[in-house]
C-alpha positions as CSV (number, residue, x, y, z in Angstrom):
1,X,-196.8,-61.5,-56.8
2,X,-198.0,-63.4,-59.6
3,X,-196.0,-61.2,-62.0
4,X,-192.7,-61.6,-59.7
5,X,-192.7,-65.3,-59.5
6,X,-193.6,-65.0,-63.6
7,X,-190.5,-62.8,-64.0
8,X,-188.3,-64.7,-61.5
9,X,-189.0,-68.2,-63.4
10,X,-188.3,-66.7,-67.1
11,X,-185.0,-64.9,-65.6
12,X,-184.1,-68.7,-64.3
13,X,-185.1,-70.0,-67.5
14,X,-182.7,-67.6,-69.4
15,X,-180.2,-68.7,-66.8
16,X,-180.0,-72.1,-67.6
17,X,-180.0,-71.4,-71.6
18,X,-176.8,-69.1,-71.0
19,X,-175.4,-71.6,-69.3
20,X,-174.8,-74.0,-71.7
21,X,-173.6,-71.6,-73.9
22,X,-170.1,-72.2,-75.3
23,X,-169.7,-75.4,-73.6
24,X,-168.8,-77.4,-76.5
25,X,-171.2,-80.1,-75.4
26,X,-173.0,-79.9,-78.7
27,X,-173.4,-78.8,-82.1
28,X,-176.6,-76.8,-82.6
29,X,-176.4,-73.5,-82.4
30,X,-179.9,-72.8,-82.8
31,X,-181.7,-70.6,-79.5
32,X,-178.0,-70.4,-78.4
33,X,-177.7,-66.5,-77.1
34,X,-176.1,-64.2,-79.1
35,X,-176.8,-66.6,-82.5
36,X,-179.6,-66.0,-84.5
37,X,-182.2,-68.6,-85.0
38,X,-181.3,-69.0,-88.6
39,X,-177.6,-70.1,-86.7
40,X,-175.7,-66.8,-87.7
41,X,-172.4,-66.3,-85.7
42,X,-171.5,-62.7,-84.3
43,X,-167.3,-62.3,-84.2
44,X,-165.9,-59.5,-82.3
45,X,-162.4,-59.0,-83.4
46,X,-160.4,-56.5,-82.3
47,X,-157.1,-55.7,-84.9
48,X,-153.6,-54.7,-83.6
49,X,-154.1,-51.9,-85.4
50,X,-153.0,-50.7,-89.1
51,X,-149.0,-50.1,-89.0
52,X,-147.9,-51.8,-92.2
53,X,-149.0,-53.3,-95.2
54,X,-148.8,-56.6,-93.3
55,X,-151.3,-55.5,-91.2
56,X,-153.8,-53.6,-93.7
57,X,-153.7,-56.9,-95.7
58,X,-154.7,-58.7,-93.0
59,X,-157.6,-56.6,-91.6
60,X,-159.0,-57.1,-95.3
61,X,-158.6,-60.7,-95.5
62,X,-160.6,-61.0,-92.0
63,X,-163.4,-58.8,-93.2
64,X,-163.5,-60.1,-96.7
65,X,-163.5,-63.8,-95.2
66,X,-166.0,-62.8,-92.7
67,X,-168.7,-61.7,-95.5
68,X,-168.2,-65.0,-97.4
69,X,-168.7,-67.1,-94.6
70,X,-171.9,-65.3,-94.0
71,X,-170.6,-64.2,-90.1
72,X,-171.6,-61.1,-89.0
73,X,-168.4,-59.0,-87.7
74,X,-168.1,-56.3,-85.3
75,X,-164.2,-54.8,-85.6
76,X,-162.4,-52.9,-83.6
77,X,-158.9,-51.3,-84.1
78,X,-156.9,-50.9,-81.4
79,X,-154.3,-48.6,-82.6
80,X,-151.1,-51.1,-81.1
81,X,-152.3,-50.3,-77.7
82,X,-153.4,-53.2,-75.3
83,X,-155.9,-51.1,-73.0
84,X,-157.6,-50.6,-76.1
85,X,-157.8,-54.5,-76.9
86,X,-158.9,-55.2,-73.4
87,X,-161.7,-52.5,-73.7
88,X,-162.8,-54.0,-77.1
89,X,-162.7,-57.6,-75.7
90,X,-165.1,-56.6,-72.4
91,X,-167.4,-55.0,-74.9
92,X,-168.3,-57.8,-77.0
93,X,-168.4,-60.0,-74.0
94,X,-171.2,-57.4,-73.1
95,X,-172.5,-57.3,-76.2
96,X,-172.7,-61.3,-75.8
97,X,-170.8,-62.0,-79.2
98,X,-170.9,-65.9,-80.2
99,X,-166.9,-65.9,-80.7
100,X,-164.5,-63.3,-80.1
101,X,-161.0,-63.4,-82.3
102,X,-157.9,-61.3,-82.0
103,X,-154.5,-60.2,-82.8
104,X,-152.5,-59.5,-79.4
105,X,-150.7,-56.1,-79.4
106,X,-148.3,-57.9,-76.7
107,X,-147.9,-61.4,-75.2
108,X,-148.8,-60.9,-71.1
109,X,-151.4,-59.3,-69.6
110,X,-154.1,-60.9,-70.7
111,X,-154.9,-63.6,-68.3
112,X,-157.8,-61.4,-66.6
113,X,-159.5,-60.3,-69.4
114,X,-159.7,-63.9,-71.3
115,X,-161.0,-65.4,-67.9
116,X,-163.8,-63.4,-68.0
117,X,-165.1,-64.2,-71.9
118,X,-164.7,-67.7,-70.1
119,X,-166.7,-67.0,-67.4
120,X,-169.2,-65.6,-69.9
121,X,-168.7,-69.1,-71.8
122,X,-167.9,-66.8,-75.5
123,X,-164.7,-69.1,-77.4
124,X,-162.0,-66.7,-78.0
125,X,-159.1,-67.6,-80.9
126,X,-155.9,-66.2,-81.4
127,X,-155.1,-65.1,-84.5
128,X,-151.6,-64.6,-85.9
129,X,-150.3,-63.7,-82.4
130,X,-149.8,-65.8,-79.4
131,X,-150.1,-65.0,-75.4
132,X,-147.8,-66.3,-73.0
133,X,-150.7,-66.9,-70.3
134,X,-149.8,-70.6,-68.3
135,X,-154.2,-71.0,-68.6
136,X,-154.1,-72.7,-72.3
137,X,-157.9,-73.4,-71.4
138,X,-158.7,-69.6,-71.8
139,X,-158.6,-69.8,-75.4
140,X,-159.6,-72.7,-78.1
141,X,-156.7,-72.3,-80.5
142,X,-153.8,-70.0,-82.1
143,X,-153.9,-69.7,-85.8
144,X,-150.9,-68.0,-87.3
145,X,-147.3,-68.3,-88.4
146,X,-144.2,-69.8,-86.8
147,X,-142.1,-66.4,-85.8
148,X,-139.6,-68.6,-84.3
149,X,-139.0,-70.6,-87.5
150,X,-139.2,-67.2,-89.8
151,X,-136.4,-65.8,-87.2
152,X,-134.2,-69.3,-87.8
153,X,-134.6,-69.0,-91.5
154,X,-133.0,-66.1,-92.0
155,X,-130.6,-67.1,-89.7
156,X,-129.5,-69.9,-91.9
157,X,-129.5,-67.8,-95.5
158,X,-127.1,-65.5,-93.4
159,X,-124.7,-68.5,-92.3
160,X,-125.4,-70.1,-95.7
161,X,-124.5,-66.4,-97.9
162,X,-121.4,-65.9,-95.5
163,X,-120.1,-69.2,-94.6
164,X,-116.7,-68.6,-96.3
165,X,-116.3,-65.3,-94.8
166,X,-113.5,-64.5,-92.5
167,X,-115.6,-62.5,-90.2
168,X,-116.4,-60.2,-88.4
169,X,-120.2,-59.9,-90.0
170,X,-121.6,-56.4,-88.2
171,X,-125.3,-57.1,-87.6
172,X,-127.7,-54.8,-86.7
173,X,-131.5,-55.5,-85.8
174,X,-134.7,-53.6,-86.5
175,X,-137.0,-55.4,-83.9
176,X,-140.5,-55.5,-84.0
177,X,-142.7,-53.8,-81.3
178,X,-141.5,-54.5,-77.8
179,X,-142.9,-57.4,-76.1
180,X,-145.1,-58.8,-79.1
181,X,-145.1,-62.7,-79.9
182,X,-143.2,-61.7,-83.4
183,X,-140.7,-59.5,-82.0
184,X,-139.9,-61.8,-79.2
185,X,-139.8,-65.1,-81.4
186,X,-138.2,-63.2,-84.4
187,X,-135.2,-62.5,-82.8
188,X,-134.9,-65.6,-81.0
189,X,-135.4,-68.0,-83.3
190,X,-132.1,-65.8,-85.7
191,X,-129.7,-65.3,-82.6
192,X,-130.2,-69.2,-82.2
193,X,-128.9,-69.9,-86.2
194,X,-126.0,-67.2,-85.8
195,X,-124.7,-68.2,-82.2
196,X,-123.5,-71.1,-83.6
197,X,-120.5,-69.0,-85.3
198,X,-118.7,-66.4,-83.2
199,X,-118.2,-64.4,-86.6
200,X,-121.6,-63.4,-86.5
201,X,-122.4,-60.4,-84.1
202,X,-125.4,-58.4,-83.2
203,X,-123.6,-54.5,-82.8
204,X,-127.2,-52.7,-82.4
205,X,-130.6,-54.0,-82.0
206,X,-134.0,-51.8,-81.4
207,X,-137.7,-51.4,-82.0
208,X,-139.3,-49.7,-85.0
209,X,-142.2,-50.7,-83.8
210,X,-142.8,-52.5,-87.1
211,X,-143.6,-49.4,-88.8
212,X,-141.4,-47.7,-91.9
213,X,-141.4,-44.2,-90.7
214,X,-140.1,-45.9,-87.1
215,X,-137.5,-47.9,-89.0
216,X,-135.9,-45.2,-91.5
217,X,-135.5,-43.1,-88.4
218,X,-133.8,-45.8,-86.4
219,X,-131.8,-47.1,-89.4
220,X,-130.3,-43.8,-89.3
221,X,-129.3,-43.4,-85.3
222,X,-128.0,-46.8,-86.3
223,X,-125.6,-45.3,-89.3
224,X,-124.5,-42.5,-87.3
225,X,-123.1,-44.8,-84.1
226,X,-121.7,-48.0,-86.3
227,X,-119.4,-47.0,-89.3
228,X,-119.5,-50.2,-90.7
229,X,-122.8,-52.7,-90.5
230,X,-122.3,-55.7,-92.7
231,X,-126.0,-56.5,-92.6
232,X,-129.3,-55.4,-91.2
233,X,-132.5,-57.8,-89.8
234,X,-135.4,-56.3,-90.0
235,X,-138.6,-57.8,-88.3
236,X,-140.8,-57.1,-91.4
237,X,-141.0,-55.6,-94.1
238,X,-141.9,-52.0,-93.4
239,X,-139.1,-51.2,-90.9
240,X,-136.7,-53.1,-94.1
241,X,-138.0,-50.3,-96.3
242,X,-137.6,-47.2,-93.9
243,X,-133.8,-48.1,-93.4
244,X,-133.4,-48.6,-97.2
245,X,-134.3,-44.6,-97.3
246,X,-131.8,-44.1,-94.5
247,X,-128.9,-46.4,-96.1
248,X,-129.5,-44.2,-99.7
249,X,-129.6,-41.3,-97.4
250,X,-126.6,-41.9,-95.6
251,X,-125.0,-42.3,-99.0
252,X,-124.8,-46.2,-99.4
253,X,-126.2,-48.9,-101.4
254,X,-128.9,-51.3,-99.5
255,X,-128.1,-54.8,-100.8
256,X,-125.0,-54.2,-101.2
257,X,-123.5,-52.0,-99.1
258,X,-125.3,-53.3,-96.0
259,X,-127.3,-56.3,-96.8
260,X,-130.4,-56.8,-95.8
261,X,-133.3,-59.8,-94.2
262,X,-136.8,-58.8,-94.0
263,X,-139.8,-61.1,-92.6
264,X,-142.9,-60.7,-94.4
265,X,-143.1,-60.2,-98.1
266,X,-145.7,-57.6,-99.1
267,X,-145.9,-56.4,-102.0
268,X,-144.0,-53.0,-102.0
269,X,-141.1,-55.7,-100.1
270,X,-141.2,-58.0,-103.0
271,X,-140.4,-55.5,-105.1
272,X,-137.0,-54.1,-103.3
273,X,-136.3,-57.6,-103.4
274,X,-136.5,-58.1,-106.9
275,X,-134.6,-54.7,-107.8
276,X,-131.9,-55.8,-105.3
277,X,-132.2,-53.4,-102.4
278,X,-133.5,-56.1,-100.4
279,X,-131.4,-59.7,-100.2
280,X,-133.9,-62.1,-98.6
281,X,-137.3,-62.6,-97.2
282,X,-139.2,-64.9,-95.0
283,X,-142.8,-64.9,-95.7
284,X,-145.5,-64.6,-93.3
285,X,-148.6,-64.7,-94.9
286,X,-151.6,-62.3,-93.9
287,X,-154.2,-63.8,-95.4
288,X,-155.4,-65.9,-92.1
289,X,-159.0,-64.5,-93.0
290,X,-160.5,-67.8,-94.2
291,X,-158.9,-70.2,-91.5
292,X,-160.0,-68.0,-89.1
293,X,-163.9,-68.1,-90.4
294,X,-163.7,-72.5,-90.4
295,X,-162.3,-71.8,-86.9
296,X,-164.6,-69.4,-85.6
297,X,-167.6,-71.7,-86.5
298,X,-166.3,-74.8,-85.7
299,X,-165.7,-73.5,-81.8
300,X,-168.9,-72.1,-81.6
301,X,-170.8,-75.4,-82.5
302,X,-168.3,-76.7,-79.8
303,X,-166.6,-79.2,-81.9
304,X,-162.5,-79.9,-81.4
305,X,-160.1,-78.1,-83.0
306,X,-156.3,-78.2,-83.1
307,X,-154.5,-76.0,-80.4
308,X,-152.3,-74.8,-82.9
309,X,-152.9,-74.2,-86.3
310,X,-149.6,-73.5,-88.6
311,X,-149.6,-71.4,-91.8
312,X,-147.6,-72.6,-94.8
313,X,-144.8,-69.9,-96.1
314,X,-141.9,-70.1,-98.1
315,X,-138.9,-67.6,-98.8
316,X,-138.0,-65.7,-101.6
317,X,-134.8,-64.6,-103.5
318,X,-134.7,-61.5,-105.7
319,X,-134.6,-63.7,-108.3
320,X,-137.6,-65.5,-106.7
321,X,-139.1,-62.4,-106.4
322,X,-139.2,-61.2,-110.0
323,X,-141.1,-64.2,-110.6
324,X,-144.0,-64.2,-108.5
325,X,-144.2,-60.2,-108.1
326,X,-147.1,-59.8,-110.8
327,X,-149.6,-62.3,-109.0
328,X,-149.1,-61.5,-105.2
329,X,-152.1,-60.6,-103.7
330,X,-150.8,-57.7,-100.9
């Protein structure tokens, strides 16, 4: 009986200690569940996949930054499937990590698992992509680009370049993964800008799933069904690079017969831009690792962080690409 009472007392003390974890009430992490006595942080990170050069660079940035920051990283690759990310997040909750970070495959369908993390008092950081949950208390902050603004930048360049054209300007669009934040937002930003002039017409728009192979496949279909294409807007470089193969295969010259705008500015894309096969690239930096680790340390300590942290990015013309190509990190 005495042994049973001691066990219950120990369990009660543990429950009290766990109730204080991640509450935001203090900055001392020593002795907190999941945090070593030396204060070392464990992060569970769920990545979208390895669908593009951008994503590979993003993964390397996160892994390298975790090592530099002394953060133990539990990494999972969702292979572009939401169900895999949800399983990974639940696994991190069971392992009682100190913080969970993930780049959501799609925007919707996260409330249940994020509530589970919140109930377990494990803070969540969104990185690269947002979720559309109305309950913003389910995560501490979102670190990433302004995808709508990226779409606007692409549209503004097009409007300026073609301002003296009588029209029409026939546009095809290679969208990113259906339901993902960058696909939704880049499409919206681009459409918002070109809507001011009716000569700009999107004659075909389809997902290329952010991959080079799918970009080529969809562009081949566009070319067969739409003989008069003036411009391609691809939501990332990889799809644009696949489309270049399709355009060349159809006997046309990319960058001349069909102008191309893409988003990302990975090295292969920048090379194509410097070579004149792409006309304009809107940058979206994948090097979010150091900022992510800084935010993770702060939320684990219970410090206040901004609800939205926007990365600073630029745009590139072929001439600008030639100047910076040798120094690109990704």
